[in-house]
Residue, then its C-alpha position, 0 to 999 in steps of 0.5 A: x438475483x438472476x445470473x448466468x453460470x457458464x456451463x462446461x463445454x462437452x468433453x473431447x470425444x477422445x484424448x486423441x483429438x487433444x494437443x500432445x501436451x494434454x495427452x501426456x498429462x492424461x496418460x500419466x493420470x490414467x496409469x496412477x490413482x494417487x498423487x502428491x501435489x508435487x508429483x502432479x506439478x512435475x507431470x504438468x511441467x514435463x508436459x510443456x503445455x502452452x496457452x495456445x494448447x488450451x485456447x480452443x476453450x477460451x472464454x474471455x467474453x464470459x457473463x459479467x456475473x461470472x468472476x472468470x471464464x471456466x470450461x471443461x477440457x477433459x473428464x477422466x474417471x477420477x480427474x478433470x482438466x479445465x481451462x480458465x480465462x482471466x480478463x483484466x480485473x477477473x478474480x475468483x472468490x476465496x475457495x477450496x476445490x471440493x472433493x479434490x485430493x490432488x491437483x495442479x494449476x499452470x498459469x500463462x500470465x501474471x496471475x495474482x495468487x493468495x493462500x489462506x489459513x482456516x483454523x479455529x473459526x478464523x481465516x487469515x491471509x498467508x501470502x499474496x504474490x504474483x506468478x510468472x507466466x509458465x509457473x505451476x503450483x500444486x493443489x492439495x485438498x486443504x488448499x484455500x486460495x484465490x486467483x485473479x488478474x490484476x493486470x491490463x492483459x488477459x491470459x489463461x490458466x490450466x487446472x488439473x484436479x483429481x481424486x483417488x477413486x472414481x467420482x462424477x464431479x471432482x470439484x463438486x461441493x467446493x467451499x466459497x468463502x463469503x467473508x462479508x456474511x461470514x458464511x461458506x457456500x457449497x457449490x458445484x460450479x464456478x467459485x464466483x462472487x455474489x452467487x445467486x441462491x440457485x447456484x448454491x447447494x447449501x450454506x454453512x457458518x463460516x470463519x471470521x476473517x482478520x482485517x486485511x483478509x476481509x478488506x480484500x474480499x470486499x474490494x473484489x466483491x465491490x469490483x465484481x458487483x460494479x461490473x454487474x450493476x454497470x451491465x444492468x443486472x437486476x438487483x446488483x445495484x442494491x448489492x453494490x451499495x450495500x457492499x460499498x457502505x460495508x467496506x468503508x464503514x467506520x465500525x471496522x476501525x476497532x478490528x484494524x486497531x486490534x490487528x495493528x496492536x498484535x503486529x506492531x511493537x511499542x515503538x511503532x515498528x512492525x513485528x511481523x513482516x509478512x502480515x505487514x506486507x499483506x496489510x499494506x497491499x490490501x490497503x493499497x487496493x482499497x485506496x485504488x478502489x476508492x479512486x475507481x469509484x470516484x472515477x479519479x486518477x491518483x493525484x500528481x501531488x503526493x501530499x493531496x489529502x495527506x495535508x489534511x491529516x499531516x498535523x495530527x499524524x506528524x507535525x503536532x507530535x513532532x512539535x510537542x516532542x522536539x521542535x518546540x524545545x529546540x526553537x525555545x533553545x535557539x531563542x535563549x541560547x543565541x539571544x535571538x528572540x523572534x519578536x519583531x524579526x522577519x522570518x522566512x519558513x522554507x517548506x512551511x507545510x501546513x503552517x502549524x509550527x509557524x503558528x506556534x512561533x507566532x502564538x507562543x514565541x512572539x513572532x509577528x504574523x505580518x513578518x512571518x512568511x512561508x513557502x512550500x512546494x506542495x500546493x495542497x500544503x499551502x492551501x492548509x497553511x494559509x488558514x494560519x500564516x501568510x504563505x505561497x507555493x514556492x521552491x527554494x531552488x527557484x524562489x525569487x524574493x525580488x531582493x528581499x531578505x529575512x532576519x531568520x530562515x527556518x526549515x522544519x521536519x527535514x525539508x532539505x532532505x527532500x530536495x534534489x540531492x545534486x542541488x542540496x548545496x545550491x539550496x543552502x547557498x540560496x537560503x543564505x542569500x535570503x538571510x541578512x548579514x548577521x542573521x540566522x538559519x535554524x532547521x532540523x535534519x536527519x542522520x544517515x541512520x534515521x531508519x533505525x528510529x523511523x516507525x512503521x506506524x503512526x497514530x493521531x492522538x485520537x487514533x482516527x488517523x493511522x499512517x503505515x510506513x515501510x522505509x528502506x535504504x536505497x543506494x544510487x551512484x554512491x548516494x544513500x536515500x531513505x525511501x518510504x511508502x506511506x498509506x494513510x487510513x482516516x476515519x471520519x464522518x463519511x467512514x473510512x478513507x484509504x489514501x496511498x500517499x506514494x513513495x517519499x524519498x529523502x537524501x541522507x548525506x553525512x552530517x559533516x557534509x551538511x555542516x560543511x555546506x552551511x559553513x561555506x554558504x553562511x561564512x559564520x559559525x555553524x553548530x549542530x545539536x541533537x534535536x531532542x537532548x539539545x546536546x552539542x554535536x562534535x564535528x566528527x560525529x556520524x550520528x546522534x541518539x535521537x537520529x535528528x539534529x538541529x543546524x544553527x548557522x549565522x551569516x557572516x556580518 
């Protein structure tokens, strides 16, 4: 496929014509042959280079087949100084620097930088981070890395590469890692994606990438090929379609499962924080790419698509693990059969638990009604129960009351924390005198149980979760970033479900709110063991508890 390789501009006729900052670097390099990356980094920092010093070599309008702009500023007997230009979305391929033995790179914008390990026939990502403008990184002959511009602004970078002896092309015979084909391309020019055969000196067998490393390579390859296809470059559309089919192929599921098995313990907690962070980041980019290809923006409803796999990942496992048990316990211990009762489900989700109440516990279909704030969830629920979109904080029942109000899977924790007691009071107003509330909540230390990884039973749906505790104005929240990976007939779908925040009030406060609102007896039980919890308890073994409150008659 034809492409245009940016030819270096002729080097400056003499260093006297260059800015003083660049002359400072040259003077230091001409006086010494051997450097450590840390020493050269110090020289570049001391030089005080500004972006305006290298803007004469800017090339933001480079051909779309070039992954970034690249121009030579100065060529010494054993070193080169180059300027790179990074338009929004520009990314180099993964590469080394050929004959380079020492070097340094200074960035003048928020560049993304990834470092890789190549060892025993494998390539893995060691780190991926964002530079701050002005940062300088040392370069050694063993460095395999990738740079790019993930932002909407453009910027430049300064590159200094050297060798202990005189050499015509310091960065000649650089390795470009083609992870789609597990090959290494040797090049003398730009380390670009989708290089034509004419730009490659020869090809070698390459290392096998792990899942996140290959995934991100394919994401940036697809983005570059799409630009080329949109520009009408011959042959690029076929390459683009092949890359899209490859990146989202279900055949990569087995490798993802192996990677997860190696980096997550038997309780679903991540056992390698660096790997976990990298995997999540690359899956987020894959999810963003899928939206780009569909020309869609991220849905306002965080439960969009999540509703479709919610049952397999969350609801069915929780129903089997503890929810069915506490619902049966409620019927028996409180002599409160669901048969014949008017039941309101607050935050009904997909209606799976409510359908269990109908099919297994005798709740009447025509008397059970659900509300949920998510239209996507309600859309799923309506195939099982009567339901509509609704918020307990604004719900108008037009005077109707129910025998039982139910709320499962800690729905109340997602409400505005300043209005939690109000929500419980509003719930009480919807319950007849002598009626009940039953629902489950989470303890303030729920994060000690909360897994980083959840599977559906068939492992076709995978959910990655990264929880953290957040303190705001004396209140504590558990905030979780959720990414779902779903394998189906159309291949792999990566869905970034965003951040889900849950308020974590003390257990005694929840008890007090229900006592005030319902006026009758309130009991708390461990959701799994169903052991009654004393009023002084701060937590329980399962980190989930059930509230049963009766409204004063």
